[in-house]
C-alpha positions as CSV (number, residue, x, y, z in Angstrom):
1,M,185.2,-66.9,-79.9
2,L,186.0,-66.9,-84.0
3,I,184.5,-64.1,-86.7
4,A,184.8,-64.6,-90.0
5,S,182.8,-65.2,-93.6
6,P,180.4,-68.0,-93.3
7,E,182.1,-70.1,-95.6
8,L,185.4,-69.7,-93.9
9,L,184.3,-70.6,-90.6
10,E,184.8,-74.6,-90.3
11,A,188.0,-74.6,-91.6
12,L,189.3,-71.7,-89.0
13,K,187.4,-73.7,-86.5
14,E,189.6,-76.5,-87.0
15,R,192.7,-74.1,-86.6
16,L,191.3,-73.1,-83.4
17,G,190.3,-76.9,-82.2
18,N,193.2,-77.0,-79.9
19,A,191.8,-74.0,-77.6
20,N,190.6,-75.2,-74.3
21,G,186.9,-74.9,-74.2
22,E,184.1,-74.2,-76.6
23,V,184.5,-72.3,-80.1
24,L,181.7,-70.1,-80.7
25,T,181.8,-68.9,-84.3
26,F,179.7,-65.8,-85.9
27,S,179.5,-64.4,-89.5
28,A,181.3,-61.6,-90.6
29,S,178.3,-60.1,-91.4
30,D,176.7,-60.5,-87.6
31,A,178.9,-58.2,-85.8
32,L,176.1,-56.8,-83.6
33,R,175.6,-60.8,-82.3
34,A,179.0,-61.1,-82.1
35,L,179.9,-58.1,-79.7
36,E,176.8,-58.9,-77.5
37,A,178.4,-62.3,-77.0
38,I,181.9,-61.1,-76.6
39,T,180.7,-58.4,-74.0
40,R,178.7,-61.0,-71.9
41,R,180.8,-64.2,-72.2
42,R,184.1,-62.5,-72.0
43,P,186.2,-64.9,-74.2
44,H,189.8,-65.8,-73.5
45,V,190.4,-65.2,-77.4
46,V,188.5,-63.1,-80.4
47,A,189.7,-64.5,-83.4
48,L,189.0,-62.3,-86.5
49,E,189.6,-63.5,-90.0
50,R,192.4,-61.2,-91.7
51,L,189.9,-60.0,-94.7
52,F,187.5,-59.2,-92.3
53,A,189.7,-57.8,-90.0
54,A,190.9,-55.3,-92.5
55,T,187.1,-54.0,-93.3
56,S,186.1,-50.6,-91.5
57,R,183.3,-53.3,-89.7
58,G,186.2,-55.4,-88.4
59,A,188.4,-52.5,-87.5
60,A,185.2,-51.1,-85.7
61,L,185.0,-54.4,-83.8
62,I,188.7,-54.3,-82.7
63,N,188.5,-51.1,-81.7
64,R,185.2,-51.5,-79.3
65,I,186.7,-54.3,-77.8
66,K,190.0,-52.1,-76.9
67,A,188.2,-49.9,-75.3
68,D,186.1,-51.7,-73.1
69,P,187.9,-52.4,-69.7
70,S,185.9,-55.2,-69.0
71,L,187.7,-57.1,-71.9
72,V,191.0,-56.4,-71.1
73,G,191.5,-60.3,-70.6
74,S,190.1,-61.0,-73.9
75,E,193.0,-61.4,-76.4
76,I,192.4,-60.1,-80.3
77,R,194.0,-62.6,-82.4
78,V,194.0,-61.8,-86.5
79,I,194.3,-65.2,-88.6
80,A,194.2,-65.9,-92.3
81,H,192.1,-68.4,-94.1
82,D,195.1,-69.3,-96.8
83,S,198.1,-69.3,-94.5
84,D,199.1,-69.7,-90.9
85,Y,199.4,-66.2,-90.5
86,S,198.5,-64.9,-86.9
87,R,199.0,-62.0,-85.1
88,V,197.6,-60.4,-82.1
89,S,196.4,-57.0,-81.9
90,P,197.9,-54.7,-79.3
91,R,196.1,-52.7,-77.1
92,R,196.7,-49.3,-76.8
93,P,197.6,-47.9,-73.2
94,A,194.0,-47.4,-71.2
95,A,193.1,-43.4,-71.2
96,A,191.3,-42.2,-68.0
97,A,187.6,-42.9,-68.4
98,P,185.4,-40.3,-68.5
99,V,183.4,-39.1,-65.4
100,P,179.5,-40.0,-65.9
101,S,177.0,-37.2,-65.8
102,A,173.4,-37.1,-65.3
103,A,173.0,-35.2,-68.6
104,T,173.7,-37.9,-70.5
105,T,173.1,-41.9,-70.0
106,A,173.9,-43.8,-72.9
107,A,174.3,-47.5,-73.9
108,P,175.9,-49.1,-76.8
109,V,173.3,-50.4,-79.1
110,A,174.7,-52.0,-82.3
111,V,178.3,-51.9,-83.9
112,A,178.9,-53.4,-87.4
113,A,181.7,-51.0,-86.8
114,G,183.1,-43.9,-82.5
115,A,184.0,-41.6,-79.2
116,M,182.0,-44.3,-77.7
117,A,180.9,-47.5,-80.0
118,L,183.0,-49.0,-82.4
119,D,186.0,-47.0,-83.7
120,Q,184.9,-43.9,-82.6
121,R,188.6,-43.1,-81.9
122,G,189.7,-45.9,-83.5
123,T,191.8,-46.4,-86.8
124,R,191.7,-43.6,-89.1
125,R,191.9,-43.5,-93.0
126,A,191.9,-39.5,-92.8
127,P,191.7,-36.9,-90.5
128,R,188.7,-35.9,-88.8
129,V,187.6,-32.1,-88.3
130,R,185.8,-31.1,-85.7
131,I,182.8,-29.4,-87.0
132,A,180.9,-26.3,-85.5
133,P,178.0,-27.0,-83.4
134,G,174.6,-27.1,-85.4
135,V,175.7,-27.8,-88.7
136,A,173.3,-30.1,-90.4
137,I,173.4,-33.3,-92.2
138,V,170.7,-35.2,-94.2
139,V,170.8,-38.7,-93.7
140,D,168.0,-40.4,-95.8
141,G,165.7,-37.8,-95.9
142,D,165.8,-36.9,-91.7
143,E,168.1,-33.8,-90.5
144,G,170.9,-34.3,-88.2
145,T,174.1,-32.6,-87.0
146,I,177.6,-33.1,-87.5
147,V,180.0,-34.2,-84.8
148,D,183.0,-34.5,-86.8
149,L,183.9,-34.9,-90.4
150,S,186.3,-36.2,-92.7
151,R,186.7,-37.2,-96.6
152,V,186.1,-40.9,-95.8
153,G,183.6,-40.5,-93.0
154,A,181.8,-38.5,-90.2
155,Q,180.2,-39.0,-86.8
156,V,176.5,-37.5,-86.7
157,V,173.5,-37.4,-84.2
158,T,170.1,-37.5,-85.7
159,D,166.5,-38.4,-83.9
160,S,165.9,-40.7,-86.5
161,A,166.5,-44.4,-85.6
162,L,169.7,-45.8,-87.8
163,N,171.3,-49.3,-88.0
164,P,174.8,-50.9,-88.5
165,N,175.5,-51.9,-92.2
166,Q,172.3,-49.8,-93.6
167,R,172.8,-48.0,-96.8
168,V,172.0,-44.2,-96.3
169,R,171.5,-41.1,-98.6
170,T,173.7,-38.4,-97.5
171,V,173.4,-34.6,-98.1
172,L,175.4,-31.6,-97.0
173,T,174.2,-28.2,-97.8
174,D,175.8,-24.9,-97.7
175,S,176.1,-21.6,-99.3
176,A,179.1,-23.0,-101.5
177,G,176.1,-26.1,-102.9
178,V,174.9,-29.3,-102.3
179,I,177.3,-32.5,-101.8
180,R,175.2,-35.7,-102.4
181,F,176.6,-39.3,-102.1
182,N,176.0,-42.6,-100.1
183,S,176.8,-43.7,-97.0
184,S,176.8,-46.8,-95.0
185,V,176.1,-46.9,-90.9
186,V,179.2,-48.5,-89.2
187,W,178.2,-47.9,-85.6
188,V,175.2,-46.6,-83.7
189,K,174.5,-45.6,-80.1
190,F,171.2,-44.9,-78.4
191,E,171.5,-41.9,-76.2
192,A,169.0,-40.5,-73.9
193,S,169.0,-37.5,-71.1
194,P,166.1,-35.9,-69.5
195,G,167.0,-32.3,-71.1
196,T,167.3,-33.5,-75.0
197,G,165.3,-36.6,-74.9
198,S,166.3,-39.8,-77.2
199,R,168.8,-39.7,-79.9
200,Y,171.0,-41.6,-82.2
201,R,174.8,-40.9,-82.2
202,A,176.1,-42.7,-85.3
203,G,179.5,-43.3,-87.4
204,L,179.0,-43.2,-91.1
205,D,181.6,-44.4,-93.8
206,F,181.3,-43.0,-97.3
207,V,181.1,-44.7,-100.2
208,D,181.3,-42.2,-102.9
209,A,181.5,-38.9,-101.9
210,D,183.7,-36.0,-103.5
211,G,186.6,-35.8,-101.1
212,S,187.7,-32.3,-102.3
213,A,184.2,-31.0,-101.8
214,I,184.3,-32.7,-98.6
215,D,187.4,-31.1,-97.5
216,G,186.0,-27.7,-98.6
217,F,182.9,-28.1,-96.2
218,C,185.3,-29.3,-93.4
219,D,187.0,-25.9,-93.8
220,R,184.2,-23.9,-94.1
221,H,182.6,-25.6,-91.0
222,K,185.7,-26.3,-88.8
223,A,185.0,-25.5,-85.3
224,E,187.0,-22.6,-84.0
């Protein structure tokens, strides 16, 4: 399976032409369909073009594959469109799987790019701070709560539906003031439980946030 920008797919497919069997191709902008095909077909090789692999969506997809025990047989390969560069992305040692409970039933909905979907515990560009329960964040006008936060992203829970690659207006407010910025939705997971009803857990990638202001918000609201 090959994932790259549309204009690079044909050239890269030729490089993989010696592989046994069919080579499926997906545009880098269609990570959700690619992930669905990967989890359904369990290919021997998942090849990502190097420029896509370096994006937050690419890193998220790699980490989602690594986190899925059913995909342990799928080799993750990063290749370049302009050279013979090729490397196999190593897998981290498998961690013990959490025991599911009746209180939480969840199925991954989408990734473009978390603790459960694309890169919730994957590559970090800045340290994440666990936030105290109930601290609010406003995402496109709808209030949610923050799970963890850094100067470049956050994991949030909201009742409102979000979609991967969606650009959203984001607001943090406390006694120190208001922080407004834009974010991109990297991954989304739908959750449902008898006690809390339906909700969406999502990963946000901050586009133009003031890093110093976010650091201050983290310091004021980090979990004890």
